[in-house]
MARVOZA-38749 format. One record per residue (C-alpha): residue number from 1; x, y, z; residue in one letter. Coordinates in Angstrom, 3 decimals. Layout:
N
+-----+----------+----------+----------+------+
! pos !       px !       py !       pz ! code !
+-----+----------+----------+----------+------+
! NUM !        X !        Y !        Z !    A !
...
+-----+----------+----------+----------+------+
***
This chain:
382
+-----+----------+----------+----------+------+
! pos !       px !       py !       pz ! code !
+-----+----------+----------+----------+------+
!   1 !  -44.037 !   -9.904 !  -24.291 !    M !
!   2 !  -43.418 !   -6.014 !  -23.370 !    S !
!   3 !  -40.391 !   -4.157 !  -24.319 !    P !
!   4 !  -39.592 !   -3.636 !  -21.086 !    V !
!   5 !  -39.827 !   -7.055 !  -19.877 !    I !
!   6 !  -38.271 !   -7.937 !  -22.996 !    S !
!   7 !  -35.712 !   -5.369 !  -22.229 !    L !
!   8 !  -35.270 !   -6.229 !  -18.335 !    C !
!   9 !  -34.265 !  -10.126 !  -19.565 !    R !
!  10 !  -31.963 !   -9.260 !  -21.660 !    D !
!  11 !  -30.041 !   -7.077 !  -18.868 !    L !
!  12 !  -30.434 !   -9.895 !  -16.498 !    I !
!  13 !  -29.152 !  -12.316 !  -19.268 !    A !
!  14 !  -25.808 !  -10.119 !  -19.435 !    I !
!  15 !  -23.768 !  -10.613 !  -16.650 !    P !
!  16 !  -22.634 !   -7.715 !  -14.871 !    S !
!  17 !  -21.776 !   -8.647 !  -10.850 !    V !
!  18 !  -19.502 !   -6.582 !   -8.983 !    N !
!  19 !  -15.963 !   -8.485 !   -8.632 !    P !
!  20 !  -15.600 !   -7.586 !   -4.736 !    D !
!  21 !  -15.746 !   -9.952 !   -2.402 !    G !
!  22 !  -17.119 !  -13.644 !   -3.627 !    D !
!  23 !  -19.019 !  -12.821 !   -6.943 !    P !
!  24 !  -20.285 !  -16.331 !   -7.483 !    G !
!  25 !  -19.695 !  -16.249 !  -11.104 !    T !
!  26 !  -16.043 !  -15.770 !  -13.073 !    P !
!  27 !  -18.316 !  -13.192 !  -15.310 !    F !
!  28 !  -17.893 !   -9.765 !  -13.611 !    T !
!  29 !  -17.853 !   -6.295 !  -14.221 !    G !
!  30 !  -20.302 !   -3.987 !  -16.437 !    E !
!  31 !  -18.389 !   -3.358 !  -19.585 !    K !
!  32 !  -21.146 !   -5.823 !  -21.453 !    A !
!  33 !  -23.996 !   -4.317 !  -19.895 !    C !
!  34 !  -22.605 !   -0.806 !  -20.681 !    A !
!  35 !  -22.364 !   -1.529 !  -24.227 !    E !
!  36 !  -26.047 !   -3.322 !  -24.683 !    F !
!  37 !  -27.244 !    0.001 !  -23.118 !    I !
!  38 !  -24.984 !    2.274 !  -24.830 !    G !
!  39 !  -26.655 !    0.621 !  -28.415 !    S !
!  40 !  -29.769 !    0.905 !  -27.223 !    F !
!  41 !  -29.474 !    4.659 !  -26.343 !    L !
!  42 !  -27.288 !    5.534 !  -29.450 !    A !
!  43 !  -30.291 !    3.671 !  -31.761 !    Q !
!  44 !  -32.691 !    6.229 !  -29.905 !    L !
!  45 !  -30.333 !    9.213 !  -31.005 !    G !
!  46 !  -27.788 !    9.951 !  -27.870 !    A !
!  47 !  -24.730 !   10.461 !  -28.543 !    S !
!  48 !  -23.060 !    8.018 !  -26.219 !    V !
!  49 !  -19.353 !    7.903 !  -24.815 !    R !
!  50 !  -17.876 !    4.922 !  -22.181 !    Y !
!  51 !  -15.275 !    6.388 !  -19.498 !    E !
!  52 !  -13.447 !    3.420 !  -17.626 !    D !
!  53 !  -13.122 !    4.412 !  -13.788 !    V !
!  54 !  -11.486 !    1.050 !  -13.137 !    L !
!  55 !   -9.717 !   -1.085 !  -15.625 !    P !
!  56 !  -12.899 !   -2.669 !  -18.298 !    G !
!  57 !  -15.320 !   -1.194 !  -16.107 !    R !
!  58 !  -16.776 !    2.121 !  -17.413 !    P !
!  59 !  -19.506 !    4.543 !  -16.788 !    N !
!  60 !  -21.725 !    4.415 !  -19.972 !    V !
!  61 !  -22.885 !    8.511 !  -20.462 !    I !
!  62 !  -25.567 !    9.201 !  -23.349 !    A !
!  63 !  -26.743 !   12.685 !  -24.261 !    H !
!  64 !  -29.388 !   13.365 !  -26.102 !    F !
!  65 !  -30.030 !   16.759 !  -28.550 !    P !
!  66 !  -32.529 !   19.045 !  -27.049 !    S !
!  67 !  -33.987 !   21.790 !  -28.971 !    R !
!  68 !  -34.754 !   25.416 !  -27.362 !    P !
!  69 !  -38.084 !   25.656 !  -25.352 !    S !
!  70 !  -40.472 !   27.876 !  -26.985 !    P !
!  71 !  -40.421 !   30.431 !  -24.310 !    S !
!  72 !  -36.842 !   30.952 !  -24.615 !    G !
!  73 !  -36.479 !   29.955 !  -20.999 !    R !
!  74 !  -33.469 !   27.728 !  -20.572 !    P !
!  75 !  -34.243 !   23.998 !  -19.861 !    K !
!  76 !  -33.346 !   21.794 !  -16.765 !    P !
!  77 !  -29.822 !   19.720 !  -17.579 !    R !
!  78 !  -31.662 !   16.387 !  -15.789 !    L !
!  79 !  -29.778 !   13.562 !  -15.228 !    L !
!  80 !  -31.231 !   10.100 !  -15.116 !    L !
!  81 !  -28.471 !    7.815 !  -13.402 !    A !
!  82 !  -29.567 !    4.138 !  -12.719 !    P !
!  83 !  -26.219 !    1.833 !  -11.544 !    H !
!  84 !  -25.548 !   -1.368 !  -14.196 !    T !
!  85 !  -23.537 !   -3.826 !  -11.161 !    D !
!  86 !  -25.582 !   -6.266 !   -9.221 !    T !
!  87 !  -24.005 !   -8.311 !   -5.945 !    V !
!  88 !  -23.065 !  -11.302 !   -5.986 !    S !
!  89 !  -25.127 !  -14.496 !   -7.456 !    V !
!  90 !  -22.702 !  -16.889 !   -4.842 !    A !
!  91 !  -26.168 !  -18.890 !   -3.370 !    G !
!  92 !  -28.535 !  -18.411 !   -5.537 !    M !
!  93 !  -31.852 !  -20.689 !   -5.825 !    T !
!  94 !  -32.824 !  -19.036 !   -9.179 !    I !
!  95 !  -30.749 !  -19.440 !  -12.283 !    D !
!  96 !  -29.490 !  -15.852 !  -11.926 !    P !
!  97 !  -28.891 !  -15.357 !  -15.465 !    F !
!  98 !  -32.446 !  -16.796 !  -16.968 !    G !
!  99 !  -34.556 !  -14.197 !  -16.664 !    G !
! 100 !  -37.711 !  -16.587 !  -15.711 !    D !
! 101 !  -41.219 !  -15.862 !  -15.898 !    I !
! 102 !  -43.520 !  -17.384 !  -13.170 !    R !
! 103 !  -46.364 !  -15.906 !  -11.693 !    Q !
! 104 !  -46.393 !  -12.567 !  -13.151 !    N !
! 105 !  -42.563 !  -12.000 !  -11.085 !    R !
! 106 !  -39.636 !  -11.549 !  -13.785 !    L !
! 107 !  -36.820 !  -13.691 !  -11.737 !    Y !
! 108 !  -32.971 !  -13.339 !  -11.781 !    G !
! 109 !  -30.113 !  -11.136 !  -10.475 !    R !
! 110 !  -30.781 !   -7.572 !  -11.167 !    G !
! 111 !  -34.034 !   -8.176 !  -11.829 !    A !
! 112 !  -35.044 !   -5.807 !   -9.058 !    C !
! 113 !  -31.591 !   -4.062 !   -8.111 !    D !
! 114 !  -31.490 !   -2.617 !  -10.573 !    T !
! 115 !  -31.948 !   -3.660 !  -13.903 !    K !
! 116 !  -35.774 !   -3.615 !  -13.249 !    G !
! 117 !  -34.864 !    0.309 !  -13.106 !    T !
! 118 !  -32.783 !    0.138 !  -16.221 !    L !
! 119 !  -35.268 !   -1.121 !  -18.278 !    A !
! 120 !  -37.486 !    0.817 !  -17.332 !    A !
! 121 !  -36.201 !    4.080 !  -17.920 !    M !
! 122 !  -34.503 !    2.993 !  -21.282 !    L !
! 123 !  -38.664 !    1.848 !  -22.306 !    A !
! 124 !  -39.793 !    4.962 !  -21.270 !    A !
! 125 !  -36.870 !    7.074 !  -23.577 !    L !
! 126 !  -37.751 !    4.080 !  -26.245 !    Q !
! 127 !  -41.630 !    5.359 !  -25.842 !    E !
! 128 !  -40.973 !    9.250 !  -26.336 !    I !
! 129 !  -38.879 !    8.257 !  -29.144 !    G !
! 130 !  -38.249 !   11.167 !  -31.578 !    P !
! 131 !  -39.961 !   13.683 !  -29.211 !    R !
! 132 !  -37.260 !   13.607 !  -27.353 !    L !
! 133 !  -35.410 !   16.988 !  -28.301 !    P !
! 134 !  -38.567 !   18.626 !  -27.573 !    E !
! 135 !  -38.806 !   18.012 !  -23.534 !    L !
! 136 !  -38.474 !   20.389 !  -21.208 !    G !
! 137 !  -35.560 !   18.954 !  -20.018 !    A !
! 138 !  -32.509 !   18.003 !  -21.477 !    E !
! 139 !  -31.815 !   14.497 !  -20.945 !    I !
! 140 !  -28.166 !   12.965 !  -20.200 !    T !
! 141 !  -28.473 !    9.100 !  -19.343 !    F !
! 142 !  -25.673 !    7.624 !  -16.908 !    A !
! 143 !  -25.352 !    4.024 !  -16.313 !    G !
! 144 !  -23.198 !    3.835 !  -13.302 !    F !
! 145 !  -20.569 !    0.899 !  -12.424 !    M !
! 146 !  -19.761 !   -0.037 !   -9.104 !    G !
! 147 !  -22.474 !    1.199 !   -6.929 !    E !
! 148 !  -22.758 !   -2.287 !   -4.687 !    E !
! 149 !  -19.077 !   -1.682 !   -3.369 !    T !
! 150 !  -17.760 !    1.927 !   -3.346 !    G !
! 151 !  -19.747 !    3.879 !   -5.505 !    Q !
! 152 !  -16.809 !    4.369 !   -7.997 !    W !
! 153 !  -18.905 !    5.302 !  -11.113 !    G !
! 154 !  -21.268 !    8.031 !   -9.288 !    S !
! 155 !  -18.155 !    9.415 !   -7.437 !    R !
! 156 !  -15.914 !    9.897 !  -10.901 !    D !
! 157 !  -18.877 !   11.275 !  -12.596 !    F !
! 158 !  -19.483 !   14.031 !   -9.915 !    A !
! 159 !  -15.823 !   14.860 !   -9.823 !    A !
! 160 !  -16.514 !   15.529 !  -13.382 !    K !
! 161 !  -19.497 !   16.832 !  -14.219 !    Y !
! 162 !  -20.641 !   18.391 !  -11.057 !    A !
! 163 !  -21.440 !   22.106 !  -12.992 !    A !
! 164 !  -23.394 !   20.403 !  -16.053 !    D !
! 165 !  -26.676 !   19.381 !  -14.579 !    Y !
! 166 !  -29.681 !   20.673 !  -12.401 !    D !
! 167 !  -31.113 !   17.418 !  -11.357 !    F !
! 168 !  -30.204 !   13.744 !  -10.876 !    A !
! 169 !  -32.873 !   11.143 !  -10.625 !    L !
! 170 !  -31.237 !    7.597 !   -9.677 !    V !
! 171 !  -32.594 !    4.228 !  -10.141 !    G !
! 172 !  -33.108 !    2.050 !   -7.576 !    E !
! 173 !  -36.240 !    0.022 !   -6.028 !    P !
! 174 !  -38.554 !    2.469 !   -4.217 !    T !
! 175 !  -41.989 !    1.222 !   -5.407 !    E !
! 176 !  -42.132 !    4.784 !   -7.220 !    C !
! 177 !  -41.817 !    6.536 !   -4.347 !    A !
! 178 !  -39.212 !    9.407 !   -4.173 !    V !
! 179 !  -36.389 !    8.928 !   -1.965 !    V !
! 180 !  -35.207 !   12.388 !   -1.595 !    H !
! 181 !  -33.296 !   11.173 !    2.292 !    T !
! 182 !  -31.287 !    8.503 !    3.346 !    H !
! 183 !  -28.909 !    7.888 !    5.853 !    K !
! 184 !  -24.856 !    7.618 !    5.572 !    G !
! 185 !  -22.854 !    4.755 !    6.125 !    S !
! 186 !  -19.433 !    4.672 !    7.747 !    Y !
! 187 !  -17.712 !    0.729 !    7.799 !    W !
! 188 !  -15.004 !    1.079 !   10.162 !    C !
! 189 !  -12.425 !   -1.358 !   11.738 !    R !
! 190 !  -11.763 !   -1.218 !   15.361 !    L !
! 191 !   -9.029 !   -3.094 !   16.979 !    S !
! 192 !   -7.280 !   -4.291 !   20.128 !    T !
! 193 !   -3.673 !   -5.657 !   20.657 !    T !
! 194 !   -2.389 !   -7.732 !   24.227 !    G !
! 195 !    0.133 !   -9.676 !   24.842 !    R !
! 196 !   -0.253 !  -13.854 !   23.771 !    A !
! 197 !    0.940 !  -16.212 !   26.611 !    A !
! 198 !   -0.050 !  -19.965 !   27.076 !    H !
! 199 !   -3.381 !  -20.579 !   28.032 !    G !
! 200 !   -1.996 !  -22.429 !   31.104 !    A !
! 201 !   -0.736 !  -19.575 !   32.464 !    R !
! 202 !   -3.253 !  -16.281 !   31.380 !    P !
! 203 !   -1.826 !  -14.358 !   34.103 !    E !
! 204 !    1.576 !  -14.062 !   31.870 !    L !
! 205 !   -0.252 !  -12.232 !   29.216 !    G !
! 206 !   -2.543 !   -9.517 !   28.045 !    E !
! 207 !   -6.123 !  -10.776 !   26.431 !    N !
! 208 !   -7.006 !   -8.861 !   23.454 !    A !
! 209 !  -10.694 !  -10.235 !   23.653 !    I !
! 210 !  -10.909 !   -8.899 !   26.922 !    L !
! 211 !   -9.735 !   -5.529 !   26.453 !    K !
! 212 !  -12.374 !   -5.490 !   23.379 !    M !
! 213 !  -15.473 !   -6.962 !   25.251 !    Q !
! 214 !  -15.146 !   -3.785 !   27.411 !    D !
! 215 !  -14.637 !   -1.696 !   24.213 !    L !
! 216 !  -17.885 !   -2.966 !   22.727 !    I !
! 217 !  -19.718 !   -2.503 !   26.473 !    A !
! 218 !  -18.497 !    0.951 !   26.067 !    A !
! 219 !  -19.775 !    1.406 !   22.372 !    L !
! 220 !  -23.120 !    0.349 !   23.582 !    Y !
! 221 !  -23.338 !    2.110 !   26.757 !    R !
! 222 !  -21.651 !    5.547 !   26.279 !    E !
! 223 !  -21.057 !    5.497 !   22.172 !    F !
! 224 !  -24.476 !    4.613 !   20.995 !    L !
! 225 !  -26.713 !    7.282 !   23.296 !    P !
! 226 !  -24.327 !   10.136 !   21.573 !    R !
! 227 !  -24.986 !    8.849 !   18.469 !    L !
! 228 !  -28.729 !    9.088 !   19.034 !    T !
! 229 !  -28.772 !   12.109 !   20.806 !    D !
! 230 !  -32.367 !   13.384 !   19.948 !    P !
! 231 !  -30.712 !   16.817 !   18.653 !    A !
! 232 !  -29.526 !   14.487 !   15.884 !    F !
! 233 !  -32.921 !   12.967 !   15.386 !    R !
! 234 !  -34.242 !   13.615 !   11.632 !    H !
! 235 !  -38.312 !   13.893 !   10.835 !    P !
! 236 !  -38.227 !   10.931 !    8.209 !    V !
! 237 !  -35.056 !    9.255 !    9.225 !    L !
! 238 !  -35.177 !    8.694 !   12.683 !    G !
! 239 !  -32.196 !    8.303 !   14.713 !    D !
! 240 !  -28.741 !    7.106 !   13.654 !    S !
! 241 !  -27.655 !    3.053 !   14.050 !    T !
! 242 !  -24.622 !    1.050 !   14.961 !    L !
! 243 !  -24.119 !   -2.718 !   13.820 !    N !
! 244 !  -21.548 !   -4.920 !   15.257 !    L !
! 245 !  -21.052 !   -7.179 !   11.913 !    G !
! 246 !  -17.835 !   -8.909 !   13.207 !    M !
! 247 !  -15.455 !  -10.286 !   15.787 !    I !
! 248 !  -12.445 !  -12.107 !   14.983 !    Q !
! 249 !   -9.571 !  -12.534 !   17.523 !    G !
! 250 !   -7.027 !  -15.352 !   18.928 !    G !
! 251 !   -5.539 !  -18.136 !   17.314 !    T !
! 252 !   -6.253 !  -21.059 !   19.535 !    R !
! 253 !   -8.387 !  -22.109 !   23.104 !    A !
! 254 !   -4.753 !  -22.447 !   24.748 !    N !
! 255 !   -2.860 !  -19.304 !   23.620 !    I !
! 256 !   -3.923 !  -15.932 !   25.533 !    V !
! 257 !   -5.127 !  -13.996 !   22.394 !    P !
! 258 !   -3.025 !  -10.779 !   21.283 !    D !
! 259 !   -4.942 !   -9.187 !   18.690 !    A !
! 260 !   -9.050 !   -8.873 !   18.550 !    C !
! 261 !  -11.030 !   -6.477 !   16.139 !    S !
! 262 !  -14.446 !   -5.720 !   15.328 !    I !
! 263 !  -15.948 !   -4.621 !   12.240 !    Q !
! 264 !  -19.174 !   -1.470 !   12.705 !    L !
! 265 !  -21.646 !   -0.225 !    9.986 !    D !
! 266 !  -23.116 !    3.020 !   11.621 !    I !
! 267 !  -25.925 !    4.889 !    9.626 !    R !
! 268 !  -26.026 !    8.058 !   10.887 !    F !
! 269 !  -28.310 !   11.058 !    9.830 !    T !
! 270 !  -27.564 !   14.300 !    8.211 !    P !
! 271 !  -27.067 !   16.010 !   11.631 !    A !
! 272 !  -24.526 !   14.038 !   12.435 !    V !
! 273 !  -22.952 !   14.263 !    9.268 !    H !
! 274 !  -22.442 !   17.721 !   10.073 !    H !
! 275 !  -21.112 !   17.244 !   13.282 !    V !
! 276 !  -18.899 !   14.460 !   11.715 !    G !
! 277 !  -19.625 !   10.944 !   12.576 !    I !
! 278 !  -15.550 !   10.585 !   12.976 !    L !
! 279 !  -14.705 !   12.938 !   15.249 !    N !
! 280 !  -18.043 !   11.469 !   17.278 !    L !
! 281 !  -16.077 !    7.831 !   17.332 !    L !
! 282 !  -12.617 !    9.551 !   17.631 !    Q !
! 283 !  -13.900 !   11.503 !   20.651 !    D !
! 284 !  -15.262 !    8.705 !   22.162 !    F !
! 285 !  -12.210 !    6.208 !   21.336 !    L !
! 286 !  -10.246 !    9.238 !   22.848 !    R !
! 287 !  -12.321 !    8.596 !   26.609 !    E !
! 288 !  -12.915 !    5.282 !   26.746 !    F !
! 289 !  -10.283 !    3.416 !   24.560 !    A !
! 290 !   -6.731 !    5.184 !   23.531 !    P !
! 291 !   -5.019 !    2.297 !   23.081 !    D !
! 292 !   -7.667 !    0.634 !   20.323 !    A !
! 293 !   -6.599 !    1.655 !   16.271 !    V !
! 294 !  -10.009 !    2.818 !   14.329 !    L !
! 295 !   -9.334 !    1.708 !   10.491 !    L !
! 296 !  -12.004 !    3.345 !    8.285 !    P !
! 297 !  -13.436 !    1.152 !    5.290 !    S !
! 298 !  -12.437 !    2.677 !    1.736 !    K !
! 299 !  -15.766 !    0.745 !    0.309 !    D !
! 300 !  -18.318 !    1.893 !    2.582 !    A !
! 301 !  -18.122 !    5.539 !    3.798 !    I !
! 302 !  -21.146 !    7.626 !    1.992 !    C !
! 303 !  -22.636 !   10.952 !    3.214 !    A !
! 304 !  -26.174 !   10.854 !    3.840 !    P !
! 305 !  -28.625 !   12.171 !    1.222 !    L !
! 306 !  -31.427 !   15.078 !    2.507 !    D !
! 307 !  -32.345 !   16.691 !   -0.868 !    T !
! 308 !  -35.173 !   19.638 !    0.096 !    P !
! 309 !  -38.625 !   17.808 !   -0.283 !    S !
! 310 !  -39.781 !   21.266 !   -1.740 !    D !
! 311 !  -37.598 !   21.295 !   -4.609 !    H !
! 312 !  -40.102 !   21.984 !   -7.606 !    P !
! 313 !  -38.545 !   18.514 !   -9.833 !    L !
! 314 !  -38.861 !   16.717 !   -6.673 !    V !
! 315 !  -42.915 !   17.144 !   -5.885 !    Q !
! 316 !  -43.170 !   16.786 !   -9.573 !    Q !
! 317 !  -41.839 !   13.366 !   -9.414 !    L !
! 318 !  -43.514 !   12.290 !   -6.149 !    A !
! 319 !  -46.772 !   13.142 !   -7.926 !    A !
! 320 !  -46.186 !   10.987 !  -10.550 !    C !
! 321 !  -45.389 !    7.947 !   -8.253 !    G !
! 322 !  -46.088 !    6.827 !   -4.521 !    S !
! 323 !  -45.270 !   10.416 !   -2.917 !    G !
! 324 !  -41.892 !   11.223 !   -0.935 !    L !
! 325 !  -39.982 !    8.617 !    1.464 !    A !
! 326 !  -36.833 !    8.385 !    3.669 !    G !
! 327 !  -34.711 !    5.435 !    3.024 !    A !
! 328 !  -31.721 !    3.272 !    5.811 !    P !
! 329 !  -29.880 !    2.285 !    3.180 !    W !
! 330 !  -27.446 !    4.663 !    0.381 !    F !
! 331 !  -26.923 !    5.198 !   -2.939 !    C !
! 332 !  -25.632 !    7.169 !   -5.611 !    D !
! 333 !  -27.712 !   10.297 !   -5.010 !    A !
! 334 !  -25.501 !   11.082 !   -1.803 !    A !
! 335 !  -22.177 !   11.500 !   -4.336 !    W !
! 336 !  -24.315 !   13.729 !   -6.623 !    L !
! 337 !  -25.931 !   15.959 !   -3.778 !    A !
! 338 !  -22.631 !   16.389 !   -2.193 !    A !
! 339 !  -20.991 !   18.159 !   -5.498 !    V !
! 340 !  -24.350 !   20.382 !   -5.842 !    G !
! 341 !  -26.856 !   18.485 !   -7.923 !    I !
! 342 !  -30.279 !   18.129 !   -6.605 !    P !
! 343 !  -30.669 !   14.473 !   -6.216 !    A !
! 344 !  -33.169 !   11.983 !   -5.537 !    V !
! 345 !  -33.701 !    8.122 !   -5.813 !    A !
! 346 !  -37.278 !    6.430 !   -7.060 !    A !
! 347 !  -38.112 !    3.440 !   -9.619 !    G !
! 348 !  -39.972 !    0.516 !   -9.643 !    P !
! 349 !  -39.370 !   -2.676 !   -7.469 !    G !
! 350 !  -39.321 !   -3.603 !   -3.904 !    S !
! 351 !  -36.473 !   -2.967 !   -2.204 !    I !
! 352 !  -37.378 !   -5.934 !    0.182 !    A !
! 353 !  -36.240 !   -8.384 !   -3.073 !    Q !
! 354 !  -33.087 !   -6.850 !   -3.661 !    A !
! 355 !  -30.293 !   -9.143 !   -3.520 !    H !
! 356 !  -32.227 !  -11.715 !   -2.087 !    T !
! 357 !  -31.671 !  -15.638 !   -3.409 !    A !
! 358 !  -34.971 !  -15.626 !   -5.753 !    D !
! 359 !  -34.538 !  -12.457 !   -6.724 !    E !
! 360 !  -37.514 !  -10.924 !   -8.890 !    W !
! 361 !  -39.682 !   -7.666 !   -9.975 !    V !
! 362 !  -43.210 !   -8.319 !  -10.840 !    S !
! 363 !  -44.346 !   -7.333 !  -14.200 !    L !
! 364 !  -47.052 !   -5.190 !  -13.447 !    E !
! 365 !  -44.379 !   -2.947 !  -11.480 !    E !
! 366 !  -41.639 !   -2.596 !  -14.474 !    L !
! 367 !  -45.010 !   -1.596 !  -16.089 !    E !
! 368 !  -45.919 !    1.278 !  -13.930 !    R !
! 369 !  -41.875 !    2.265 !  -13.768 !    G !
! 370 !  -42.218 !    2.746 !  -17.580 !    V !
! 371 !  -45.574 !    4.985 !  -16.721 !    A !
! 372 !  -44.073 !    6.348 !  -13.687 !    F !
! 373 !  -40.604 !    8.024 !  -15.783 !    Y !
! 374 !  -42.616 !    8.742 !  -19.084 !    R !
! 375 !  -45.338 !   11.262 !  -17.298 !    T !
! 376 !  -42.328 !   12.840 !  -15.445 !    F !
! 377 !  -40.046 !   13.681 !  -18.327 !    L !
! 378 !  -43.608 !   14.700 !  -20.306 !    E !
! 379 !  -44.489 !   16.881 !  -17.625 !    G !
! 380 !  -41.114 !   18.903 !  -17.089 !    I !
! 381 !  -41.501 !   22.542 !  -17.886 !    Q !
! 382 !  -38.843 !   25.135 !  -18.769 !    P !
+-----+----------+----------+----------+------+
***
C-alpha cells in the first residue's frame, strides 16, 4: 500500500465530524485529527502549534524551516490549507471510518472531502522530506477546523495572520483543477406574521402563510431578475442563484396560522458582492414585503472568491494539474482572500463524491494528487 493510501486510511479512521446539526456519531470535533497531522509534520521537521478556535476544536499550524535562496531574493510565503472536519455520517451506507478498499476506490467519510486532499498534501511533503528547506517557497501548513459549517478555522486564521502569506492553496476535491473563483453564499430566514383564528372563521384572522405565498411569488418574479441582471453575470461563474430550501408555518389545520417562515440559499457572483447582497435583498423587501422580518444565518455567509487567473502562482499551479476552473460552492479560500492573501482551491477527488452516503476517492486520484502538489512545490522559484 502506497504512503498516500495508508495516510488517507489513517485519517478516515479518526472521526472528525463537524458537531453542528446531526453529526450521526458521538465522536465529533477535529482535535484528534489535528494532533495526528501535527505529529506527522513534526517528524518532517516542522514547528507545530495548536490554536483552539472553539473549545476542543483547534487549527493545527505547522511551519517548515527555510534556507535563503541562492539568488538572495525573498521566497514567497506559501500556505497549504486543507480542512480537518467532515460532514455528518448519519445515513451512510458504508462504515464511515472503515477505510475499506474495493474496486480501486477508498471508502469512508472524508475520503473525498477532504481527507484525500489532506493525505495527498502530507504525502507530497513527506516525499520532498529533507529538501523542504531548499524549496523556492517558505511553507506553512494549516489544517482548518470547522469548514463544513461557518468556516470558523479559516476566519480565525485570516484575522490573525493576514500579512504573513503571499499565496494560499486550500485543499478541496477539484480533480486537480485550480478553482480561482467561486460564488459567495448568503443564507437567511424570512418571516411573515398574521393573526390566529378558528379555522371555521378564517375571515377573523390573518393568514401568515398566504402572506408568505405572496412574498415567495415576488421573490421569483421581482428579486430573482434583479439578482441575475446581466450586469452581475460572471464570465466563469455565470449568474447568481436563489434556492428556497425550507418553509414552515402553522400549527394545526383548523387554526389560521399566525406565523410562517422560509429559508433561502443565495449564491452570488463577485459583482453582486460589490453592490451588496444584503442591500439588494433589503431594497426588495422594502418595496414588496415591508412587514417581513429578515434574519441572516451566521453559519453560511461567505464572500465570493475571485483571485486573478493571471497570478503567476495560479498559472503555475494550473499547469501542474487540470487547468483553471470556477465553482458554485464556497470554501475557506474566500476568507483568506478577503484579507488580501491570493487564494485558490485545488486537490484530488471529485466534488460529486463529497458528502455522499458511500463517499469514496479513487486510488489513482490520490496518487495523482501527490504528484500534483509535489510538482507545484518543487517548481516554485523565488
